[in-house]
N, C-alpha and C positions, 0 to 999 in steps of 0.2 A: 536593483529592486526585484524581489521575488515575484515570479509570475503566479497569478491566481488561476486556478482551474476554472473553466467556464461552467456555469450552472447547467449547461446542457448535459454534462456527464452524469448528473444525478438521476437521469432516466435509466432505470434498470428493469429488465423484464422480471416482474414479480414472481411468476411461477418458476422460471428457471433459477432465480436466485434462491427461492425457498427450497427447491430441490437440492441445490448445491450445499446450502447451509445444513440441511438435515443429513447430508451424506458425509460431512467431515467428521473425523474421529477424534481421538484423544489428542492432547497437546503434543506437538512434535518434539520440541526441545527448548532449553532456556534461551538459546539464540538460534534463530532460523533465518534463512536468506533465500532469495529468489532472483533468477536472471529473467529480465524482461527482453524478449526477442522480437526482431522484425520477422515478417513472413519469410524472408530469405534465410533465416536462421542466424543472422548477424545479431550480436549483442547490442541492444539499444541502451540498457542500463541495468542497475542492480538495486535491490531493496533488501535491507536487513532489519530484523526486529530483535531487540535486546530486552528480554523479559526481566522485570524487577530490577535488581542491582547487578545483573550479569556484566554490564559494561557501563559503569557510572560516568565514565568520561564522556559518554554520549547522552547521558540523562536516564533517569529511571523510566522503565517501560517506554523505550524510545525506538523510533524508526530512523534509519540512515538511508537516504535516497541519493543515488548517483547516476548522472547521465554519462554513458560511456561511448556514445557515438555522436560526436559533435557535427553540427550542420546537416543533420538528417531530417530536420523539420518536426521532430517529436520531443515532447517533454515527458519525463518519467515521474511517477508518483505512486503512492500506496493508497489502497481503498481498504477500509476495515469496518468491522461492526463489533461493538462491545456492549456490555450491559444487556444481558438477556439476548445473547448472540443468536439463539435459536428462535427468537420471537420475530416473525416477519413484520411486525408493526414498529420495531425499533429501526431507526434510520441509519443509512450508511454514512460514513465520514471519510474525509479525504485529507491527505497531507498536501502541502503546496507541491508544485512541480519543480523538478530540477532540469535545467536545460543549459547547454553550452551557448545557445543562441541569445546572448544578452542577459541571462539569468545566472543563478548559482549552479555550478556544476555538481556540487554535493552539499547536503545540509543534514542536520539532525534535528529531530523534534520529539519531545516527550509527549505522550498522549495520556499519561496517567501518573499520578503520584503514588504514594504507598496505599495500596488497596488490599482487601481480602482477595485471595486468589479467585480469579474468574476467567473462564475460557472465552476466547474470542476468535474470529476468523479474519484473515487478511489476504491480500494478493497485490502483486505489482502490476501496474498498468502504464500505458503511454497514451498521450493525447496529441493528435496532429496539431501543429501550430498554424496550419493553413486552413483546414476545413473542419476542425473540431472533432474528427473521427476519434473513437476510443477503441483500444484493443487491450485486453487484460489476460493474464495468465490464470491458471486454476487456483482456487482458494486453498489455503493451508490453515490448520488449526493451531493455536498457540495459547498462551495464558499471560494474564497480567498478574503481577505480584506486588 
């Protein structure tokens, strides 16, 4: 059964998030990926985004989330903001988490069907399965097609 991320992760520092959103540039690529790291530099997991029909075997406009460090006590997920991504009033969304600790090690999820091209931002994150701490990488800009 997939683990649901705790509602506690939805607390985001408004000012810092708005600054980061405004600082992201043009879309990076049709497919982008990110390594989620532990403080030690070890790879905790990976997150990929496939824009439009770039990889339809994974779904249109889809994320692939993979836990790469089993039994570390962390679950990997993606955080993203679409539909008026530069509007601070639009809420953040999250994928389910991938974890070797009793959950799915890898999964794919489509976040949008066929849409008019729109820019959005995302980042890979991890949440502690013990104390609900959250750590995230820097945002990247991409697009939905």
